[in-house]
Backbone as XML, in Angstrom:
<?xml version="1.0"?>
<chain id="A" units="angstrom">
  <residue number="1" name="UNK">
    <atom name="N" x="129.288" y="129.771" z="67.393"/>
    <atom name="CA" x="129.791" y="130.938" z="66.690"/>
    <atom name="C" x="128.637" y="131.753" z="66.121"/>
  </residue>
  <residue number="2" name="UNK">
    <atom name="N" x="128.710" y="133.041" z="66.278"/>
    <atom name="CA" x="127.671" y="133.905" z="65.748"/>
    <atom name="C" x="127.583" y="133.828" z="64.235"/>
  </residue>
  <residue number="3" name="UNK">
    <atom name="N" x="128.746" y="133.743" z="63.572"/>
    <atom name="CA" x="128.759" y="133.718" z="62.114"/>
    <atom name="C" x="127.931" y="132.566" z="61.551"/>
  </residue>
  <residue number="4" name="UNK">
    <atom name="N" x="128.055" y="131.391" z="62.150"/>
    <atom name="CA" x="127.323" y="130.234" z="61.641"/>
    <atom name="C" x="125.815" y="130.393" z="61.845"/>
  </residue>
  <residue number="5" name="UNK">
    <atom name="N" x="125.419" y="131.055" z="62.919"/>
    <atom name="CA" x="123.991" y="131.311" z="63.152"/>
    <atom name="C" x="123.467" y="132.314" z="62.124"/>
  </residue>
  <residue number="6" name="UNK">
    <atom name="N" x="124.226" y="133.389" z="61.894"/>
    <atom name="CA" x="123.829" y="134.381" z="60.888"/>
    <atom name="C" x="123.747" y="133.750" z="59.507"/>
  </residue>
  <residue number="7" name="UNK">
    <atom name="N" x="124.697" y="132.889" z="59.221"/>
    <atom name="CA" x="124.723" y="132.221" z="57.920"/>
    <atom name="C" x="123.472" y="131.364" z="57.718"/>
  </residue>
  <residue number="8" name="UNK">
    <atom name="N" x="123.116" y="130.605" z="58.729"/>
    <atom name="CA" x="121.936" y="129.747" z="58.633"/>
    <atom name="C" x="120.662" y="130.575" z="58.476"/>
  </residue>
  <residue number="9" name="UNK">
    <atom name="N" x="120.557" y="131.675" z="59.215"/>
    <atom name="CA" x="119.380" y="132.542" z="59.123"/>
    <atom name="C" x="119.289" y="133.222" z="57.758"/>
  </residue>
  <residue number="10" name="UNK">
    <atom name="N" x="120.427" y="133.697" z="57.240"/>
    <atom name="CA" x="120.428" y="134.334" z="55.931"/>
    <atom name="C" x="120.048" y="133.332" z="54.849"/>
  </residue>
  <residue number="11" name="UNK">
    <atom name="N" x="120.590" y="132.124" z="54.927"/>
    <atom name="CA" x="120.245" y="131.071" z="53.976"/>
    <atom name="C" x="118.736" y="130.805" z="54.009"/>
  </residue>
  <residue number="12" name="UNK">
    <atom name="N" x="118.195" y="130.703" z="55.195"/>
    <atom name="CA" x="116.755" y="130.469" z="55.363"/>
    <atom name="C" x="115.938" y="131.578" z="54.707"/>
  </residue>
  <residue number="13" name="UNK">
    <atom name="N" x="116.310" y="132.835" z="54.966"/>
    <atom name="CA" x="115.571" y="133.965" z="54.404"/>
    <atom name="C" x="115.677" y="134.023" z="52.881"/>
  </residue>
  <residue number="14" name="UNK">
    <atom name="N" x="116.866" y="133.766" z="52.359"/>
    <atom name="CA" x="117.032" y="133.773" z="50.911"/>
    <atom name="C" x="116.189" y="132.681" z="50.258"/>
  </residue>
  <residue number="15" name="UNK">
    <atom name="N" x="116.224" y="131.487" z="50.824"/>
    <atom name="CA" x="115.425" y="130.380" z="50.277"/>
    <atom name="C" x="113.929" y="130.675" z="50.403"/>
  </residue>
  <residue number="16" name="UNK">
    <atom name="N" x="113.544" y="131.272" z="51.497"/>
    <atom name="CA" x="112.142" y="131.632" z="51.721"/>
    <atom name="C" x="111.647" y="132.621" z="50.672"/>
  </residue>
  <residue number="17" name="UNK">
    <atom name="N" x="112.592" y="133.396" z="50.121"/>
    <atom name="CA" x="112.255" y="134.384" z="49.099"/>
    <atom name="C" x="112.520" y="133.876" z="47.687"/>
  </residue>
  <residue number="18" name="UNK">
    <atom name="N" x="112.701" y="132.569" z="47.549"/>
    <atom name="CA" x="112.767" y="131.946" z="46.239"/>
    <atom name="C" x="114.144" y="131.785" z="45.620"/>
  </residue>
  <residue number="19" name="UNK">
    <atom name="N" x="115.195" y="132.073" z="46.371"/>
    <atom name="CA" x="116.547" y="131.933" z="45.831"/>
    <atom name="C" x="117.070" y="130.514" z="46.051"/>
  </residue>
  <residue number="20" name="UNK">
    <atom name="N" x="117.900" y="130.057" z="45.126"/>
    <atom name="CA" x="118.594" y="128.787" z="45.282"/>
    <atom name="C" x="119.906" y="129.080" z="46.008"/>
  </residue>
  <residue number="21" name="UNK">
    <atom name="N" x="120.134" y="128.446" z="47.155"/>
    <atom name="CA" x="121.307" y="128.748" z="47.974"/>
    <atom name="C" x="122.077" y="127.472" z="48.286"/>
  </residue>
  <residue number="22" name="UNK">
    <atom name="N" x="123.373" y="127.511" z="47.997"/>
    <atom name="CA" x="124.268" y="126.428" z="48.396"/>
    <atom name="C" x="125.134" y="126.965" z="49.521"/>
  </residue>
  <residue number="23" name="UNK">
    <atom name="N" x="125.350" y="126.122" z="50.538"/>
    <atom name="CA" x="126.053" y="126.566" z="51.740"/>
    <atom name="C" x="127.362" y="125.798" z="51.911"/>
  </residue>
  <residue number="24" name="UNK">
    <atom name="N" x="128.403" y="126.513" z="52.340"/>
    <atom name="CA" x="129.719" y="125.923" z="52.593"/>
    <atom name="C" x="130.180" y="125.057" z="51.424"/>
  </residue>
  <residue number="25" name="UNK">
    <atom name="N" x="130.159" y="125.653" z="50.262"/>
    <atom name="CA" x="130.523" y="124.981" z="49.021"/>
    <atom name="C" x="132.029" y="125.121" z="48.783"/>
  </residue>
  <residue number="26" name="UNK">
    <atom name="N" x="132.678" y="124.018" z="48.455"/>
    <atom name="CA" x="134.097" y="124.037" z="48.134"/>
    <atom name="C" x="134.254" y="124.013" z="46.622"/>
  </residue>
  <residue number="27" name="UNK">
    <atom name="N" x="135.025" y="124.963" z="46.100"/>
    <atom name="CA" x="135.225" y="125.043" z="44.650"/>
    <atom name="C" x="136.716" y="125.105" z="44.330"/>
  </residue>
  <residue number="28" name="UNK">
    <atom name="N" x="137.078" y="124.534" z="43.204"/>
    <atom name="CA" x="138.451" y="124.621" z="42.701"/>
    <atom name="C" x="138.574" y="125.909" z="41.893"/>
  </residue>
  <residue number="29" name="UNK">
    <atom name="N" x="139.732" y="126.510" z="41.943"/>
    <atom name="CA" x="139.981" y="127.737" z="41.198"/>
    <atom name="C" x="140.982" y="127.434" z="40.089"/>
  </residue>
  <residue number="30" name="UNK">
    <atom name="N" x="140.581" y="127.686" z="38.867"/>
    <atom name="CA" x="141.456" y="127.573" z="37.711"/>
    <atom name="C" x="141.588" y="128.959" z="37.101"/>
  </residue>
  <residue number="31" name="UNK">
    <atom name="N" x="142.794" y="129.428" z="36.989"/>
    <atom name="CA" x="143.062" y="130.755" z="36.426"/>
    <atom name="C" x="143.915" y="130.547" z="35.185"/>
  </residue>
  <residue number="32" name="UNK">
    <atom name="N" x="143.292" y="130.705" z="34.015"/>
    <atom name="CA" x="143.938" y="130.400" z="32.745"/>
    <atom name="C" x="144.499" y="128.986" z="32.818"/>
  </residue>
  <residue number="33" name="UNK">
    <atom name="N" x="145.812" y="128.799" z="32.667"/>
    <atom name="CA" x="146.367" y="127.452" z="32.732"/>
    <atom name="C" x="146.953" y="127.136" z="34.114"/>
  </residue>
  <residue number="34" name="UNK">
    <atom name="N" x="146.746" y="128.023" z="35.091"/>
    <atom name="CA" x="147.218" y="127.801" z="36.458"/>
    <atom name="C" x="146.186" y="126.991" z="37.233"/>
  </residue>
  <residue number="35" name="UNK">
    <atom name="N" x="146.591" y="125.872" z="37.758"/>
    <atom name="CA" x="145.720" y="125.050" z="38.608"/>
    <atom name="C" x="146.154" y="125.282" z="40.053"/>
  </residue>
  <residue number="36" name="UNK">
    <atom name="N" x="145.281" y="125.854" z="40.857"/>
    <atom name="CA" x="145.644" y="126.166" z="42.239"/>
    <atom name="C" x="145.574" y="124.912" z="43.102"/>
  </residue>
  <residue number="37" name="UNK">
    <atom name="N" x="146.405" y="124.868" z="44.111"/>
    <atom name="CA" x="146.441" y="123.740" z="45.040"/>
    <atom name="C" x="145.343" y="123.858" z="46.103"/>
  </residue>
  <residue number="38" name="UNK">
    <atom name="N" x="144.927" y="125.079" z="46.360"/>
    <atom name="CA" x="143.988" y="125.341" z="47.442"/>
    <atom name="C" x="142.575" y="125.509" z="46.906"/>
  </residue>
  <residue number="39" name="UNK">
    <atom name="N" x="141.631" y="124.849" z="47.568"/>
    <atom name="CA" x="140.227" y="125.038" z="47.227"/>
    <atom name="C" x="139.705" y="126.281" z="47.937"/>
  </residue>
  <residue number="40" name="UNK">
    <atom name="N" x="138.685" y="126.867" z="47.375"/>
    <atom name="CA" x="138.033" y="128.028" z="47.972"/>
    <atom name="C" x="136.722" y="127.566" z="48.591"/>
  </residue>
  <residue number="41" name="UNK">
    <atom name="N" x="136.488" y="127.931" z="49.841"/>
    <atom name="CA" x="135.231" y="127.585" z="50.502"/>
    <atom name="C" x="134.344" y="128.820" z="50.548"/>
  </residue>
  <residue number="42" name="UNK">
    <atom name="N" x="133.174" y="128.700" z="49.929"/>
    <atom name="CA" x="132.208" y="129.796" z="49.897"/>
    <atom name="C" x="131.219" y="129.623" z="51.045"/>
  </residue>
  <residue number="43" name="UNK">
    <atom name="N" x="130.934" y="130.718" z="51.758"/>
    <atom name="CA" x="129.903" y="130.629" z="52.793"/>
    <atom name="C" x="128.562" y="130.315" z="52.142"/>
  </residue>
  <residue number="44" name="UNK">
    <atom name="N" x="128.161" y="131.139" z="51.186"/>
    <atom name="CA" x="126.912" y="130.930" z="50.458"/>
    <atom name="C" x="127.132" y="131.238" z="48.984"/>
  </residue>
  <residue number="45" name="UNK">
    <atom name="N" x="126.483" y="130.459" z="48.131"/>
    <atom name="CA" x="126.444" y="130.742" z="46.700"/>
    <atom name="C" x="124.971" y="130.842" z="46.323"/>
  </residue>
  <residue number="46" name="UNK">
    <atom name="N" x="124.569" y="132.010" z="45.860"/>
    <atom name="CA" x="123.159" y="132.288" z="45.575"/>
    <atom name="C" x="122.932" y="132.240" z="44.067"/>
  </residue>
  <residue number="47" name="UNK">
    <atom name="N" x="121.980" y="131.401" z="43.663"/>
    <atom name="CA" x="121.602" y="131.248" z="42.248"/>
    <atom name="C" x="122.808" y="130.981" z="41.338"/>
  </residue>
  <residue number="48" name="UNK">
    <atom name="N" x="123.811" y="130.260" z="41.869"/>
    <atom name="CA" x="125.033" y="129.928" z="41.116"/>
    <atom name="C" x="125.690" y="131.168" z="40.520"/>
  </residue>
  <residue number="49" name="UNK">
    <atom name="N" x="125.494" y="132.329" z="41.174"/>
    <atom name="CA" x="125.966" y="133.578" z="40.587"/>
    <atom name="C" x="126.610" y="134.516" z="41.614"/>
  </residue>
  <residue number="50" name="UNK">
    <atom name="N" x="126.038" y="134.632" z="42.787"/>
    <atom name="CA" x="126.492" y="135.605" z="43.775"/>
    <atom name="C" x="127.142" y="134.875" z="44.947"/>
  </residue>
  <residue number="51" name="UNK">
    <atom name="N" x="128.393" y="135.243" z="45.250"/>
    <atom name="CA" x="129.118" y="134.677" z="46.385"/>
    <atom name="C" x="128.897" y="135.577" z="47.592"/>
  </residue>
  <residue number="52" name="UNK">
    <atom name="N" x="128.493" y="134.985" z="48.710"/>
    <atom name="CA" x="128.294" y="135.737" z="49.954"/>
    <atom name="C" x="129.302" y="135.223" z="50.978"/>
  </residue>
  <residue number="53" name="UNK">
    <atom name="N" x="130.142" y="136.119" z="51.459"/>
    <atom name="CA" x="131.123" y="135.801" z="52.493"/>
    <atom name="C" x="130.717" y="136.580" z="53.736"/>
  </residue>
  <residue number="54" name="UNK">
    <atom name="N" x="130.386" y="135.871" z="54.798"/>
    <atom name="CA" x="129.899" y="136.520" z="56.013"/>
    <atom name="C" x="131.029" y="136.785" z="56.996"/>
  </residue>
  <residue number="55" name="UNK">
    <atom name="N" x="130.974" y="137.942" z="57.630"/>
    <atom name="CA" x="131.906" y="138.316" z="58.693"/>
    <atom name="C" x="131.090" y="138.977" z="59.789"/>
  </residue>
  <residue number="56" name="UNK">
    <atom name="N" x="131.498" y="138.770" z="61.026"/>
    <atom name="CA" x="130.813" y="139.429" z="62.135"/>
    <atom name="C" x="131.788" y="140.364" z="62.853"/>
  </residue>
  <residue number="57" name="UNK">
    <atom name="N" x="131.261" y="141.503" z="63.250"/>
    <atom name="CA" x="132.025" y="142.466" z="64.039"/>
    <atom name="C" x="131.098" y="143.004" z="65.121"/>
  </residue>
  <residue number="58" name="UNK">
    <atom name="N" x="131.696" y="143.497" z="66.179"/>
    <atom name="CA" x="130.900" y="144.039" z="67.278"/>
    <atom name="C" x="130.208" y="145.336" z="66.890"/>
  </residue>
  <residue number="59" name="UNK">
    <atom name="N" x="130.894" y="146.160" z="66.103"/>
    <atom name="CA" x="130.287" y="147.399" z="65.622"/>
    <atom name="C" x="130.925" y="147.772" z="64.289"/>
  </residue>
  <residue number="60" name="UNK">
    <atom name="N" x="130.196" y="148.530" z="63.491"/>
    <atom name="CA" x="130.681" y="148.962" z="62.186"/>
    <atom name="C" x="131.594" y="150.173" z="62.380"/>
  </residue>
  <residue number="61" name="UNK">
    <atom name="N" x="132.810" y="150.047" z="61.883"/>
    <atom name="CA" x="133.788" y="151.125" z="61.978"/>
    <atom name="C" x="133.954" y="151.776" z="60.602"/>
  </residue>
  <residue number="62" name="UNK">
    <atom name="N" x="134.524" y="152.981" z="60.551"/>
    <atom name="CA" x="134.730" y="153.638" z="59.257"/>
    <atom name="C" x="135.515" y="152.774" z="58.256"/>
  </residue>
  <residue number="63" name="UNK">
    <atom name="N" x="136.457" y="151.989" z="58.742"/>
    <atom name="CA" x="137.225" y="151.137" z="57.827"/>
    <atom name="C" x="136.330" y="150.107" z="57.148"/>
  </residue>
  <residue number="64" name="UNK">
    <atom name="N" x="135.309" y="149.618" z="57.853"/>
    <atom name="CA" x="134.381" y="148.655" z="57.258"/>
    <atom name="C" x="133.581" y="149.300" z="56.127"/>
  </residue>
  <residue number="65" name="UNK">
    <atom name="N" x="133.143" y="150.532" z="56.342"/>
    <atom name="CA" x="132.418" y="151.255" z="55.301"/>
    <atom name="C" x="133.310" y="151.497" z="54.094"/>
  </residue>
  <residue number="66" name="UNK">
    <atom name="N" x="134.574" y="151.827" z="54.334"/>
    <atom name="CA" x="135.518" y="152.057" z="53.243"/>
    <atom name="C" x="135.742" y="150.771" z="52.452"/>
  </residue>
  <residue number="67" name="UNK">
    <atom name="N" x="135.809" y="149.645" z="53.130"/>
    <atom name="CA" x="135.993" y="148.359" z="52.468"/>
    <atom name="C" x="134.814" y="148.049" z="51.546"/>
  </residue>
  <residue number="68" name="UNK">
    <atom name="N" x="133.616" y="148.357" z="51.999"/>
    <atom name="CA" x="132.435" y="148.130" z="51.178"/>
    <atom name="C" x="132.448" y="148.991" z="49.914"/>
  </residue>
  <residue number="69" name="UNK">
    <atom name="N" x="132.876" y="150.229" z="50.061"/>
    <atom name="CA" x="132.890" y="151.156" z="48.944"/>
    <atom name="C" x="133.997" y="150.852" z="47.953"/>
  </residue>
  <residue number="70" name="UNK">
    <atom name="N" x="135.035" y="150.133" z="48.381"/>
    <atom name="CA" x="136.184" y="149.872" z="47.514"/>
    <atom name="C" x="136.012" y="148.598" z="46.688"/>
  </residue>
  <residue number="71" name="UNK">
    <atom name="N" x="134.943" y="147.883" z="46.898"/>
    <atom name="CA" x="134.750" y="146.617" z="46.180"/>
    <atom name="C" x="134.231" y="146.858" z="44.791"/>
  </residue>
</chain>
């Protein structure tokens, strides 16, 4: 899968630049007093602060740009 190759390369580059990176980390989600049944799997967690979710597409479409701007 291309995504897994990109993920490994990005992890390598981030670590090479001094970041602490955890890969394919499973975390429990607690929302106030709600305990969720489903765990969340993070592609990358950088410095225990930034979540990186990787997606691959053949080409960037206008909808992808709109998604980035809406976050």
